[in-house]
C-alpha atoms as an extended CHARMM CRD file, in Angstrom:
* protein
*
       281  EXT
         1         1  MET       CA              0.0070000000       -0.0040000000       -0.0080000000  PROA      1               0.0000000000
         2         2  GLY       CA              1.1560000000        3.5240000000       -0.7140000000  PROA      2               0.0000000000
         3         3  GLN       CA              3.8350000000        2.3880000000       -3.1600000000  PROA      3               0.0000000000
         4         4  SER       CA              4.4570000000        4.8640000000       -5.9380000000  PROA      4               0.0000000000
         5         5  ILE       CA              4.8090000000        3.7330000000       -9.5260000000  PROA      5               0.0000000000
         6         6  LYS       CA              8.2920000000        4.4020000000      -10.8420000000  PROA      6               0.0000000000
         7         7  MET       CA              8.5980000000        5.0250000000      -14.5900000000  PROA      7               0.0000000000
         8         8  GLU       CA             11.3060000000        2.9670000000      -16.1950000000  PROA      8               0.0000000000
         9         9  LYS       CA             13.8590000000        5.0990000000      -18.0010000000  PROA      9               0.0000000000
        10        10  PRO       CA             14.7520000000        4.2110000000      -21.5930000000  PROA      10              0.0000000000
        11        11  ARG       CA             17.9370000000        2.1950000000      -21.9700000000  PROA      11              0.0000000000
        12        12  HSD       CA             18.9880000000        4.0060000000      -25.1300000000  PROA      12              0.0000000000
        13        13  LEU       CA             19.2000000000        7.5400000000      -26.5160000000  PROA      13              0.0000000000
        14        14  TYR       CA             17.0830000000        6.8830000000      -29.6130000000  PROA      14              0.0000000000
        15        15  HSD       CA             13.4540000000        7.7620000000      -30.0700000000  PROA      15              0.0000000000
        16        16  ILE       CA             11.1710000000        4.9530000000      -31.1720000000  PROA      16              0.0000000000
        17        17  PRO       CA              8.0760000000        6.5810000000      -32.6320000000  PROA      17              0.0000000000
        18        18  GLU       CA              4.6160000000        5.1350000000      -32.1030000000  PROA      18              0.0000000000
        19        19  ALA       CA              2.5810000000        3.5260000000      -34.8590000000  PROA      19              0.0000000000
        20        20  SER       CA              1.6150000000        6.1740000000      -37.4170000000  PROA      20              0.0000000000
        21        21  PRO       CA             -0.8330000000        6.0890000000      -40.3440000000  PROA      21              0.0000000000
        22        22  TRP       CA              0.9530000000        8.8240000000      -42.2730000000  PROA      22              0.0000000000
        23        23  PRO       CA              3.4730000000        6.6860000000      -44.2170000000  PROA      23              0.0000000000
        24        24  PHE       CA              0.5700000000        4.6560000000      -45.5840000000  PROA      24              0.0000000000
        25        25  SER       CA             -1.4500000000        7.7980000000      -46.4300000000  PROA      25              0.0000000000
        26        26  VAL       CA              1.5650000000        9.3240000000      -48.2100000000  PROA      26              0.0000000000
        27        27  ALA       CA              1.9840000000        6.1290000000      -50.2560000000  PROA      27              0.0000000000
        28        28  LEU       CA             -1.7190000000        6.1750000000      -51.0810000000  PROA      28              0.0000000000
        29        29  GLY       CA             -1.6300000000        9.8390000000      -52.1170000000  PROA      29              0.0000000000
        30        30  SER       CA              1.4520000000        9.2080000000      -54.2670000000  PROA      30              0.0000000000
        31        31  PHE       CA             -0.3250000000        6.2740000000      -55.9480000000  PROA      31              0.0000000000
        32        32  PHE       CA             -3.3710000000        8.4300000000      -56.7560000000  PROA      32              0.0000000000
        33        33  PHE       CA             -1.2250000000       11.3030000000      -58.0000000000  PROA      33              0.0000000000
        34        34  LEU       CA              1.0110000000        9.1970000000      -60.2870000000  PROA      34              0.0000000000
        35        35  SER       CA             -1.9210000000        7.1680000000      -61.5890000000  PROA      35              0.0000000000
        36        36  GLY       CA             -3.7440000000       10.4150000000      -62.3080000000  PROA      36              0.0000000000
        37        37  LEU       CA             -0.7540000000       11.6960000000      -64.2640000000  PROA      37              0.0000000000
        38        38  VAL       CA             -0.7660000000        8.6000000000      -66.4430000000  PROA      38              0.0000000000
        39        39  PHE       CA             -4.4980000000        8.9880000000      -67.1350000000  PROA      39              0.0000000000
        40        40  PHE       CA             -4.1060000000       12.7270000000      -67.6930000000  PROA      40              0.0000000000
        41        41  PHE       CA             -1.3350000000       12.2320000000      -70.2560000000  PROA      41              0.0000000000
        42        42  HSD       CA             -3.6530000000        9.8740000000      -72.1130000000  PROA      42              0.0000000000
        43        43  ARG       CA             -6.4050000000       12.5050000000      -71.9500000000  PROA      43              0.0000000000
        44        44  ILE       CA             -8.6760000000       10.4800000000      -69.7160000000  PROA      44              0.0000000000
        45        45  PHE       CA            -11.0000000000       12.6660000000      -67.6070000000  PROA      45              0.0000000000
        46        46  LEU       CA            -10.4840000000       10.5490000000      -64.4920000000  PROA      46              0.0000000000
        47        47  GLY       CA             -6.8310000000       11.6380000000      -64.4320000000  PROA      47              0.0000000000
        48        48  ALA       CA             -7.5250000000       15.1760000000      -63.2420000000  PROA      48              0.0000000000
        49        49  LEU       CA             -9.7340000000       13.8700000000      -60.4350000000  PROA      49              0.0000000000
        50        50  LEU       CA             -7.0560000000       11.4010000000      -59.2620000000  PROA      50              0.0000000000
        51        51  ILE       CA             -4.4030000000       14.1380000000      -59.3500000000  PROA      51              0.0000000000
        52        52  PHE       CA             -6.5870000000       16.3810000000      -57.2040000000  PROA      52              0.0000000000
        53        53  PHE       CA             -7.2560000000       13.6750000000      -54.6110000000  PROA      53              0.0000000000
        54        54  GLY       CA             -3.6190000000       12.6240000000      -54.6370000000  PROA      54              0.0000000000
        55        55  ILE       CA             -2.3760000000       16.1660000000      -53.9410000000  PROA      55              0.0000000000
        56        56  LEU       CA             -5.0340000000       16.6390000000      -51.2760000000  PROA      56              0.0000000000
        57        57  ILE       CA             -4.0340000000       13.4430000000      -49.4670000000  PROA      57              0.0000000000
        58        58  LEU       CA             -0.3580000000       14.3120000000      -49.7020000000  PROA      58              0.0000000000
        59        59  LEU       CA             -0.8890000000       17.8000000000      -48.2890000000  PROA      59              0.0000000000
        60        60  LEU       CA             -3.0300000000       16.6050000000      -45.3800000000  PROA      60              0.0000000000
        61        61  SER       CA             -0.6000000000       13.8000000000      -44.6350000000  PROA      61              0.0000000000
        62        62  ALA       CA              2.3570000000       16.1690000000      -44.6930000000  PROA      62              0.0000000000
        63        63  ILE       CA              0.5950000000       18.5980000000      -42.3290000000  PROA      63              0.0000000000
        64        64  MET       CA             -0.2880000000       15.8670000000      -39.8450000000  PROA      64              0.0000000000
        65        65  TRP       CA              3.0620000000       14.1170000000      -40.0730000000  PROA      65              0.0000000000
        66        66  PHE       CA              5.1030000000       17.2630000000      -39.5620000000  PROA      66              0.0000000000
        67        67  SER       CA              2.8610000000       18.3320000000      -36.7190000000  PROA      67              0.0000000000
        68        68  ASP       CA              3.6620000000       15.0430000000      -34.9890000000  PROA      68              0.0000000000
        69        69  LEU       CA              7.3740000000       15.6620000000      -35.5430000000  PROA      69              0.0000000000
        70        70  ILE       CA              7.1130000000       19.1750000000      -34.1390000000  PROA      70              0.0000000000
        71        71  GLN       CA              5.2710000000       17.8830000000      -31.0840000000  PROA      71              0.0000000000
        72        72  GLU       CA              7.9090000000       15.2090000000      -30.5060000000  PROA      72              0.0000000000
        73        73  ALA       CA             10.7600000000       17.6860000000      -30.8370000000  PROA      73              0.0000000000
        74        74  THR       CA              9.3070000000       20.7450000000      -29.1060000000  PROA      74              0.0000000000
        75        75  TYR       CA              6.9260000000       19.5060000000      -26.4300000000  PROA      75              0.0000000000
        76        76  LEU       CA              7.9350000000       15.9170000000      -25.6920000000  PROA      76              0.0000000000
        77        77  GLY       CA             11.7190000000       16.3880000000      -25.8790000000  PROA      77              0.0000000000
        78        78  GLU       CA             12.1960000000       13.1840000000      -27.8220000000  PROA      78              0.0000000000
        79        79  HSD       CA             14.7870000000       14.5780000000      -30.2130000000  PROA      79              0.0000000000
        80        80  THR       CA             18.0100000000       14.0940000000      -28.2720000000  PROA      80              0.0000000000
        81        81  GLN       CA             21.4000000000       14.9990000000      -29.7000000000  PROA      81              0.0000000000
        82        82  ILE       CA             21.8940000000       11.5830000000      -31.2820000000  PROA      82              0.0000000000
        83        83  VAL       CA             18.3780000000       11.6500000000      -32.7200000000  PROA      83              0.0000000000
        84        84  ARG       CA             19.0640000000       15.0640000000      -34.2630000000  PROA      84              0.0000000000
        85        85  TRP       CA             22.2830000000       13.6780000000      -35.7520000000  PROA      85              0.0000000000
        86        86  SER       CA             20.3080000000       10.8030000000      -37.2750000000  PROA      86              0.0000000000
        87        87  LEU       CA             17.7880000000       13.2080000000      -38.7300000000  PROA      87              0.0000000000
        88        88  LYS       CA             20.5700000000       15.3030000000      -40.2820000000  PROA      88              0.0000000000
        89        89  MET       CA             22.0970000000       12.2230000000      -41.8990000000  PROA      89              0.0000000000
        90        90  GLY       CA             18.6840000000       11.2210000000      -43.2230000000  PROA      90              0.0000000000
        91        91  PHE       CA             18.0830000000       14.6880000000      -44.6670000000  PROA      91              0.0000000000
        92        92  LEU       CA             21.5130000000       14.6850000000      -46.3310000000  PROA      92              0.0000000000
        93        93  LEU       CA             20.6640000000       11.3540000000      -47.9400000000  PROA      93              0.0000000000
        94        94  PHE       CA             17.3720000000       12.8870000000      -49.1380000000  PROA      94              0.0000000000
        95        95  LEU       CA             19.3150000000       15.7850000000      -50.7330000000  PROA      95              0.0000000000
        96        96  ALA       CA             21.6290000000       13.2580000000      -52.3670000000  PROA      96              0.0000000000
        97        97  SER       CA             18.6230000000       11.5410000000      -53.9250000000  PROA      97              0.0000000000
        98        98  GLU       CA             17.4220000000       14.9550000000      -55.1860000000  PROA      98              0.0000000000
        99        99  VAL       CA             20.8450000000       15.5120000000      -56.7660000000  PROA      99              0.0000000000
       100       100  MET       CA             20.5050000000       12.1810000000      -58.6140000000  PROA      100             0.0000000000
       101       101  LEU       CA             17.0150000000       13.2000000000      -59.7970000000  PROA      101             0.0000000000
       102       102  PHE       CA             18.2750000000       16.4040000000      -61.3940000000  PROA      102             0.0000000000
       103       103  PHE       CA             21.3600000000       14.6120000000      -62.6890000000  PROA      103             0.0000000000
       104       104  GLY       CA             19.1250000000       12.3500000000      -64.7460000000  PROA      104             0.0000000000
       105       105  PHE       CA             17.4210000000       15.2870000000      -66.4720000000  PROA      105             0.0000000000
       106       106  PHE       CA             20.7140000000       17.1050000000      -66.9850000000  PROA      106             0.0000000000
       107       107  TRP       CA             22.0170000000       13.9090000000      -68.5210000000  PROA      107             0.0000000000
       108       108  ALA       CA             19.1500000000       13.9390000000      -71.0370000000  PROA      108             0.0000000000
       109       109  PHE       CA             19.9530000000       17.5540000000      -71.9050000000  PROA      109             0.0000000000
       110       110  PHE       CA             23.6710000000       16.8740000000      -72.3910000000  PROA      110             0.0000000000
       111       111  HSD       CA             22.9720000000       13.7190000000      -74.3840000000  PROA      111             0.0000000000
       112       112  SER       CA             20.9160000000       15.6710000000      -76.8750000000  PROA      112             0.0000000000
       113       113  ALA       CA             23.1610000000       18.7410000000      -76.8790000000  PROA      113             0.0000000000
       114       114  LEU       CA             26.5480000000       17.0130000000      -77.2960000000  PROA      114             0.0000000000
       115       115  CYS       CA             25.2760000000       14.4400000000      -79.7980000000  PROA      115             0.0000000000
       116       116  PRO       CA             22.2970000000       15.9460000000      -81.6250000000  PROA      116             0.0000000000
       117       117  SER       CA             20.3570000000       13.4840000000      -83.7560000000  PROA      117             0.0000000000
       118       118  VAL       CA             19.8790000000       13.6420000000      -87.5010000000  PROA      118             0.0000000000
       119       119  GLU       CA             16.2010000000       14.5400000000      -86.9910000000  PROA      119             0.0000000000
       120       120  LEU       CA             17.3980000000       17.7680000000      -85.3200000000  PROA      120             0.0000000000
       121       121  GLY       CA             19.6960000000       18.5510000000      -88.2390000000  PROA      121             0.0000000000
       122       122  ALA       CA             22.7010000000       17.4560000000      -86.1950000000  PROA      122             0.0000000000
       123       123  VAL       CA             22.7590000000       20.8890000000      -84.5550000000  PROA      123             0.0000000000
       124       124  TRP       CA             22.0200000000       22.0990000000      -81.0330000000  PROA      124             0.0000000000
       125       125  PRO       CA             19.9390000000       23.8640000000      -80.0250000000  PROA      125             0.0000000000
       126       126  PRO       CA             17.3880000000       22.9820000000      -82.6900000000  PROA      126             0.0000000000
       127       127  LYS       CA             16.5340000000       25.6650000000      -85.1790000000  PROA      127             0.0000000000
       128       128  GLY       CA             13.0830000000       27.1600000000      -85.5270000000  PROA      128             0.0000000000
       129       129  LEU       CA             12.3470000000       27.8970000000      -81.8690000000  PROA      129             0.0000000000
       130       130  ASN       CA             12.0970000000       31.3520000000      -80.3440000000  PROA      130             0.0000000000
       131       131  TYR       CA             14.3010000000       30.9410000000      -77.3000000000  PROA      131             0.0000000000
       132       132  ILE       CA             13.9140000000       32.7990000000      -74.0630000000  PROA      132             0.0000000000
       133       133  PRO       CA             16.5020000000       35.6130000000      -73.7920000000  PROA      133             0.0000000000
       134       134  VAL       CA             19.2500000000       34.7880000000      -71.3420000000  PROA      134             0.0000000000
       135       135  PHE       CA             19.4280000000       38.2470000000      -69.8200000000  PROA      135             0.0000000000
       136       136  ASP       CA             15.7090000000       38.5880000000      -69.2820000000  PROA      136             0.0000000000
       137       137  TYR       CA             13.7350000000       36.4730000000      -66.7920000000  PROA      137             0.0000000000
       138       138  PRO       CA             16.5270000000       33.9270000000      -66.2010000000  PROA      138             0.0000000000
       139       139  PHE       CA             19.1130000000       36.5880000000      -65.3150000000  PROA      139             0.0000000000
       140       140  PHE       CA             16.8460000000       38.3940000000      -62.8380000000  PROA      140             0.0000000000
       141       141  ASN       CA             15.7950000000       35.1120000000      -61.2730000000  PROA      141             0.0000000000
       142       142  THR       CA             19.4380000000       34.1780000000      -60.8260000000  PROA      142             0.0000000000
       143       143  ILE       CA             20.0900000000       37.4320000000      -58.9560000000  PROA      143             0.0000000000
       144       144  LEU       CA             17.0340000000       36.8400000000      -56.7640000000  PROA      144             0.0000000000
       145       145  LEU       CA             18.1110000000       33.3610000000      -55.7420000000  PROA      145             0.0000000000
       146       146  ILE       CA             21.7120000000       34.3640000000      -55.1030000000  PROA      146             0.0000000000
       147       147  VAL       CA             20.5470000000       37.2070000000      -52.8380000000  PROA      147             0.0000000000
       148       148  SER       CA             18.1150000000       34.7970000000      -51.1220000000  PROA      148             0.0000000000
       149       149  GLY       CA             21.0340000000       32.4830000000      -50.4130000000  PROA      149             0.0000000000
       150       150  PHE       CA             22.7380000000       35.2980000000      -48.5190000000  PROA      150             0.0000000000
       151       151  SER       CA             19.5510000000       36.2420000000      -46.6840000000  PROA      151             0.0000000000
       152       152  VAL       CA             18.8560000000       32.6530000000      -45.5140000000  PROA      152             0.0000000000
       153       153  THR       CA             22.4640000000       32.4750000000      -44.2930000000  PROA      153             0.0000000000
       154       154  TRP       CA             21.6890000000       35.6970000000      -42.4280000000  PROA      154             0.0000000000
       155       155  VAL       CA             18.8260000000       33.8490000000      -40.7190000000  PROA      155             0.0000000000
       156       156  HSD       CA             21.1730000000       31.0300000000      -39.6740000000  PROA      156             0.0000000000
       157       157  ARG       CA             23.7700000000       33.4420000000      -38.3450000000  PROA      157             0.0000000000
       158       158  ALA       CA             21.2140000000       35.4660000000      -36.4130000000  PROA      158             0.0000000000
       159       159  MET       CA             19.6990000000       32.3080000000      -34.9150000000  PROA      159             0.0000000000
       160       160  ALA       CA             23.1080000000       31.0580000000      -33.7970000000  PROA      160             0.0000000000
       161       161  MET       CA             23.6970000000       34.4150000000      -32.0700000000  PROA      161             0.0000000000
       162       162  GLY       CA             20.2420000000       34.4580000000      -30.4680000000  PROA      162             0.0000000000
       163       163  SER       CA             19.1050000000       37.5240000000      -32.4090000000  PROA      163             0.0000000000
       164       164  TYR       CA             15.3580000000       36.9440000000      -32.6950000000  PROA      164             0.0000000000
       165       165  ARG       CA             14.5690000000       40.1610000000      -34.6120000000  PROA      165             0.0000000000
       166       166  ASN       CA             17.2810000000       39.6580000000      -37.2340000000  PROA      166             0.0000000000
       167       167  SER       CA             16.0720000000       36.1070000000      -37.8030000000  PROA      167             0.0000000000
       168       168  ILE       CA             12.5660000000       37.3840000000      -38.5240000000  PROA      168             0.0000000000
       169       169  ASP       CA             13.8920000000       40.0170000000      -40.9820000000  PROA      169             0.0000000000
       170       170  GLY       CA             15.9950000000       37.4430000000      -42.7760000000  PROA      170             0.0000000000
       171       171  PHE       CA             13.0140000000       35.1210000000      -43.1260000000  PROA      171             0.0000000000
       172       172  LEU       CA             10.8020000000       37.8560000000      -44.5480000000  PROA      172             0.0000000000
       173       173  VAL       CA             13.4370000000       38.7700000000      -47.1270000000  PROA      173             0.0000000000
       174       174  THR       CA             14.0630000000       35.1680000000      -48.1710000000  PROA      174             0.0000000000
       175       175  ILE       CA             10.3890000000       34.2440000000      -48.4980000000  PROA      175             0.0000000000
       176       176  SER       CA              9.6420000000       37.4420000000      -50.4640000000  PROA      176             0.0000000000
       177       177  LEU       CA             12.4830000000       36.7650000000      -52.9100000000  PROA      177             0.0000000000
       178       178  GLY       CA             11.2530000000       33.2210000000      -53.3960000000  PROA      178             0.0000000000
       179       179  LEU       CA              7.7230000000       34.3730000000      -54.1660000000  PROA      179             0.0000000000
       180       180  ILE       CA              9.0190000000       36.9520000000      -56.6640000000  PROA      180             0.0000000000
       181       181  PHE       CA             11.0340000000       34.1640000000      -58.3160000000  PROA      181             0.0000000000
       182       182  ILE       CA              7.9140000000       32.0700000000      -58.7870000000  PROA      182             0.0000000000
       183       183  ILE       CA              6.0280000000       35.0250000000      -60.2730000000  PROA      183             0.0000000000
       184       184  LEU       CA              8.8280000000       35.7230000000      -62.7300000000  PROA      184             0.0000000000
       185       185  GLN       CA              9.0470000000       32.0350000000      -63.6230000000  PROA      185             0.0000000000
       186       186  ALA       CA              5.3070000000       32.0470000000      -64.3910000000  PROA      186             0.0000000000
       187       187  GLY       CA              5.8360000000       35.1280000000      -66.5510000000  PROA      187             0.0000000000
       188       188  GLU       CA              8.6130000000       33.3270000000      -68.4370000000  PROA      188             0.0000000000
       189       189  TYR       CA              6.3490000000       30.3770000000      -69.1610000000  PROA      189             0.0000000000
       190       190  PHE       CA              3.5670000000       32.7390000000      -70.2240000000  PROA      190             0.0000000000
       191       191  ASP       CA              5.8470000000       34.5250000000      -72.6970000000  PROA      191             0.0000000000
       192       192  ALA       CA              7.4600000000       31.3250000000      -74.0570000000  PROA      192             0.0000000000
       193       193  THR       CA              6.4950000000       30.5470000000      -77.6550000000  PROA      193             0.0000000000
       194       194  PHE       CA              7.1570000000       26.7840000000      -77.4880000000  PROA      194             0.0000000000
       195       195  ASN       CA              5.5250000000       24.0420000000      -75.4150000000  PROA      195             0.0000000000
       196       196  ILE       CA              6.7000000000       20.7770000000      -73.9500000000  PROA      196             0.0000000000
       197       197  THR       CA              5.5020000000       18.6950000000      -76.9310000000  PROA      197             0.0000000000
       198       198  GLU       CA              7.6410000000       20.3930000000      -79.5610000000  PROA      198             0.0000000000
       199       199  GLY       CA             10.7850000000       18.3130000000      -79.3070000000  PROA      199             0.0000000000
       200       200  ILE       CA             13.6480000000       17.3520000000      -77.0620000000  PROA      200             0.0000000000
       201       201  TYR       CA             14.7540000000       20.9010000000      -76.2240000000  PROA      201             0.0000000000
       202       202  PRO       CA             11.3510000000       22.0770000000      -74.9550000000  PROA      202             0.0000000000
       203       203  SER       CA             10.8750000000       18.7590000000      -73.1230000000  PROA      203             0.0000000000
       204       204  THR       CA             14.1450000000       18.9650000000      -71.2150000000  PROA      204             0.0000000000
       205       205  PHE       CA             13.7380000000       22.6910000000      -70.7050000000  PROA      205             0.0000000000
       206       206  TYR       CA             10.3050000000       22.4190000000      -69.0590000000  PROA      206             0.0000000000
       207       207  LEU       CA             11.2210000000       19.2980000000      -67.0960000000  PROA      207             0.0000000000
       208       208  LEU       CA             14.3180000000       20.9150000000      -65.6030000000  PROA      208             0.0000000000
       209       209  THR       CA             12.9040000000       24.3660000000      -64.9880000000  PROA      209             0.0000000000
       210       210  GLY       CA              9.4750000000       23.0350000000      -63.9050000000  PROA      210             0.0000000000
       211       211  LEU       CA             10.9830000000       20.5240000000      -61.5070000000  PROA      211             0.0000000000
       212       212  HSD       CA             13.1640000000       23.2720000000      -60.0580000000  PROA      212             0.0000000000
       213       213  GLY       CA             10.1600000000       25.5730000000      -59.7500000000  PROA      213             0.0000000000
       214       214  PHE       CA              8.3200000000       22.8620000000      -57.8300000000  PROA      214             0.0000000000
       215       215  HSD       CA             11.2990000000       22.5920000000      -55.4780000000  PROA      215             0.0000000000
       216       216  VAL       CA             11.2400000000       26.3750000000      -54.9840000000  PROA      216             0.0000000000
       217       217  ILE       CA              7.5700000000       26.2180000000      -53.9870000000  PROA      217             0.0000000000
       218       218  VAL       CA              8.3460000000       23.3860000000      -51.5320000000  PROA      218             0.0000000000
       219       219  GLY       CA             11.2810000000       25.4360000000      -50.1730000000  PROA      219             0.0000000000
       220       220  ILE       CA              9.0320000000       28.4610000000      -49.6360000000  PROA      220             0.0000000000
       221       221  ILE       CA              6.5090000000       26.3350000000      -47.7560000000  PROA      221             0.0000000000
       222       222  PHE       CA              9.3670000000       24.8900000000      -45.7160000000  PROA      222             0.0000000000
       223       223  LEU       CA             10.5870000000       28.4090000000      -44.8380000000  PROA      223             0.0000000000
       224       224  ILE       CA              7.1030000000       29.6390000000      -43.9990000000  PROA      224             0.0000000000
       225       225  VAL       CA              6.5710000000       26.7250000000      -41.5690000000  PROA      225             0.0000000000
       226       226  CYS       CA              9.9210000000       27.4450000000      -39.9180000000  PROA      226             0.0000000000
       227       227  PHE       CA              9.0360000000       31.1570000000      -39.7690000000  PROA      227             0.0000000000
       228       228  ILE       CA              5.7720000000       30.3710000000      -37.9470000000  PROA      228             0.0000000000
       229       229  ARG       CA              7.6420000000       28.0800000000      -35.5670000000  PROA      229             0.0000000000
       230       230  LEU       CA             10.1560000000       30.8820000000      -34.9410000000  PROA      230             0.0000000000
       231       231  LEU       CA              7.3300000000       33.2630000000      -34.0570000000  PROA      231             0.0000000000
       232       232  GLN       CA              6.0230000000       30.6530000000      -31.6050000000  PROA      232             0.0000000000
       233       233  ARG       CA              9.4880000000       30.3310000000      -30.0240000000  PROA      233             0.0000000000
       234       234  HSD       CA              9.9420000000       26.6720000000      -30.9710000000  PROA      234             0.0000000000
       235       235  PHE       CA             13.6470000000       27.1670000000      -31.6950000000  PROA      235             0.0000000000
       236       236  LEU       CA             16.4680000000       27.5910000000      -29.1880000000  PROA      236             0.0000000000
       237       237  VAL       CA             19.9730000000       28.8310000000      -29.7940000000  PROA      237             0.0000000000
       238       238  ASN       CA             21.3590000000       25.2920000000      -29.7110000000  PROA      238             0.0000000000
       239       239  HSD       CA             18.2660000000       23.4200000000      -30.8820000000  PROA      239             0.0000000000
       240       240  TYR       CA             16.8920000000       24.3630000000      -34.3350000000  PROA      240             0.0000000000
       241       241  SER       CA             17.4170000000       21.3290000000      -36.6010000000  PROA      241             0.0000000000
       242       242  GLY       CA             14.2480000000       22.0100000000      -38.6140000000  PROA      242             0.0000000000
       243       243  LEU       CA             15.5190000000       25.4780000000      -39.4310000000  PROA      243             0.0000000000
       244       244  VAL       CA             18.8660000000       24.0280000000      -40.5410000000  PROA      244             0.0000000000
       245       245  PHE       CA             17.0930000000       21.5610000000      -42.8470000000  PROA      245             0.0000000000
       246       246  ALA       CA             15.1400000000       24.3790000000      -44.4850000000  PROA      246             0.0000000000
       247       247  MET       CA             18.3700000000       26.3280000000      -45.0730000000  PROA      247             0.0000000000
       248       248  TRP       CA             20.1090000000       23.3210000000      -46.5660000000  PROA      248             0.0000000000
       249       249  TYR       CA             17.1700000000       22.7460000000      -48.8570000000  PROA      249             0.0000000000
       250       250  TRP       CA             17.1330000000       26.3810000000      -49.9830000000  PROA      250             0.0000000000
       251       251  HSD       CA             20.8730000000       26.3470000000      -50.7020000000  PROA      251             0.0000000000
       252       252  PHE       CA             20.3030000000       23.2180000000      -52.7800000000  PROA      252             0.0000000000
       253       253  VAL       CA             17.6410000000       25.0540000000      -54.7630000000  PROA      253             0.0000000000
       254       254  ASP       CA             20.0780000000       27.9450000000      -55.3050000000  PROA      254             0.0000000000
       255       255  ILE       CA             22.8640000000       25.6700000000      -56.5840000000  PROA      255             0.0000000000
       256       256  VAL       CA             20.5580000000       23.7950000000      -58.9570000000  PROA      256             0.0000000000
       257       257  TRP       CA             19.2880000000       27.0590000000      -60.4350000000  PROA      257             0.0000000000
       258       258  ILE       CA             22.8240000000       28.3450000000      -61.0180000000  PROA      258             0.0000000000
       259       259  ALA       CA             23.5650000000       25.1110000000      -62.8700000000  PROA      259             0.0000000000
       260       260  LEU       CA             20.3570000000       25.5270000000      -64.8360000000  PROA      260             0.0000000000
       261       261  PHE       CA             21.1780000000       29.1110000000      -65.7910000000  PROA      261             0.0000000000
       262       262  ILE       CA             24.6940000000       28.2570000000      -66.9520000000  PROA      262             0.0000000000
       263       263  ILE       CA             23.8830000000       24.9960000000      -68.7670000000  PROA      263             0.0000000000
       264       264  VAL       CA             20.3570000000       25.4430000000      -70.1340000000  PROA      264             0.0000000000
       265       265  TYR       CA             20.0430000000       29.1820000000      -70.6380000000  PROA      265             0.0000000000
       266       266  LEU       CA             23.5830000000       30.4180000000      -71.1820000000  PROA      266             0.0000000000
       267       267  TRP       CA             25.4790000000       27.5240000000      -72.7230000000  PROA      267             0.0000000000
       268       268  GLY       CA             22.4500000000       25.8500000000      -74.2970000000  PROA      268             0.0000000000
       269       269  SER       CA             21.6530000000       28.7950000000      -76.5400000000  PROA      269             0.0000000000
       270       270  TRP       CA             24.6490000000       31.0870000000      -76.3390000000  PROA      270             0.0000000000
       271       271  HSD       CA             25.2800000000       31.2850000000      -80.0960000000  PROA      271             0.0000000000
       272       272  LEU       CA             21.7200000000       32.1600000000      -81.0460000000  PROA      272             0.0000000000
       273       273  PRO       CA             21.1010000000       35.8480000000      -81.7760000000  PROA      273             0.0000000000
       274       274  GLU       CA             17.4710000000       35.4950000000      -80.7140000000  PROA      274             0.0000000000
       275       275  ALA       CA             18.5880000000       34.3810000000      -77.2540000000  PROA      275             0.0000000000
       276       276  ILE       CA             20.0550000000       37.8750000000      -76.5940000000  PROA      276             0.0000000000
       277       277  PRO       CA             17.7790000000       40.8240000000      -75.8400000000  PROA      277             0.0000000000
       278       278  SER       CA             17.6270000000       43.4840000000      -78.5250000000  PROA      278             0.0000000000
       279       279  PHE       CA             18.9300000000       46.2220000000      -76.2300000000  PROA      279             0.0000000000
       280       280  LEU       CA             22.2440000000       44.2910000000      -75.8560000000  PROA      280             0.0000000000
       281       281  LEU       CA             22.7830000000       43.9210000000      -79.6130000000  PROA      281             0.0000000000
């Protein structure tokens, strides 16, 4: 009688999460989304509906899954130092897989550019397309992302020094630059005179730039979530792994765009007069 119950301490430093439905829901949403793409490309009406439900399931799953992670890290204290190290290694492996993804599309571009087929006239880039001027949208977008790389580093530096106000300012600048980039990218697509079905150059162009634009949108959402968490004081001077992941992701987006600008825009059409704005001629 009167004996107190003593909680048994864990015998390891790792966090073993409880059973979660979110991996299954993410897989289900991915299945709907990819199946919808296949139907959509074959002009089947059901495709658009599957794409919508797939994106909806993925968004809801991501919100719930990340909310669980935030609760584990912020309120339950489950993310010990060794757990944070494991998360960092996992995120680096994720970035490595993203590098391989872009490498495959860059490989397709180089394969066609360095060894153009007879159907293209054995020349690259193919003739007959009105190419986007290098020093128009692409140049301004490059400046925007380079500046955003400095501003997100400003956030990291301010966070390490415990400067709450400077961190907020850096976030606002970075998110604003990212949104302007997306607007200019949309303007570039609107002004483009070729579409993705007009050959290998438009296909690789839209796949590379569109995939990068999708990553920019994801990066902006990532930064906005971290910004909200910063306002709610979730981060400490020595405990802000989620913020570090967002910065790593944004730097990855910057580096990929610089490669895109040099390879696709600058080198890919450097000898074409129509690729240079008239005011520079």
